[in-house]
C-alpha positions, 0 to 999 in steps of 0.5 A: 322423039315420037310417040311410043305405044301407050303403056309400053314398058321402059326397057334398058335395051331402048338406050341402044336404039339409034335415036336415043344414042343420038340424043345422048350424043347431043348431051355430050356437046354441052360441056364443049359448048360451055367451054368455048363460051367461057373462053370467048370462042363464040364461033366455035360455040355457035357451030357446036350449038348448030350441030346439037340442034341438027341432032335434035331434029335427026333423032326424031326423024330416025325414030319415025323412019326406023320405027324406034319410038320408045318411052325412054326417048319420050323422056330423054329428048326433052331432058336433053333439050332443057339441059342444053338450053337452060345451061347455055342461057345461064352461061350467056347471062353470066357473060352478060350476053342475055339479060338475067330476066329471061334466064330466071323466067326460063329456069323458074318455068322448067323447075316448076314443071319438074317439081309439079310433074314429080309430085303428080306422079307420086301422089296421083300416078299422072305421067307422060306430059308431052310438050304442047304446041306452046311448049314446042314454040317455047323451045323453038324460040329459045333455040332461035334466041341462043343462035342469034345471040351467038351469031351477033358475037360472030357477025355484029350487025343491025338486023341480027341485033333486031332479030336477037331482041325479037327472039328474046321477046318471043322466049318471054312470051312463050315461056309464060303462055306455055306455063299457064297452059301447063297449069290449065292441063294439070288442073283439067287432069286432076279434076278428071281423076275422081270420075275416072278408072285407075287406068285412065289416070295413067293415060297420056296427055299433051302438055 
């Protein structure tokens, strides 16, 4: 969602910026996508998922164009992405459309990062772990995987099946790579704490 000024406080007024409103709107797509999946209406679920994906790109664009990059948006945008993707992965696994091993890996990685981030913030004041290139590639591969899983239900064909399989393999690979990279970044930042001033420990770093 863009990069706010470092050290900028989070204000309630940030909720009312257009990019953050669009991010919140993206969260509203989730229950309707789940409903359509459970009902077996995969075409409707696919359309809603594509709309949610478009809103994801649009909120970042608006943040840059309108210069409304906020600290809230920095946290809210990845939360909305993870909430949408993790839930859809779970539902599709329950419906036997995605093998459980992929969903378990996705949930395990996200849960581990969430817990570690909370602990590091509590004990060392570390925060602002922005997604790395590997994290972004992981998110993109998950979006592509869900898209082709749903498209296969709407339009069964050999090339869609192959693409679906390739995207799921990419999810598996990038989930592990981004998890390892996150672990390396955390270790690097923790080692830097004894040699840094208190202000340095609160500086942002890419993950």
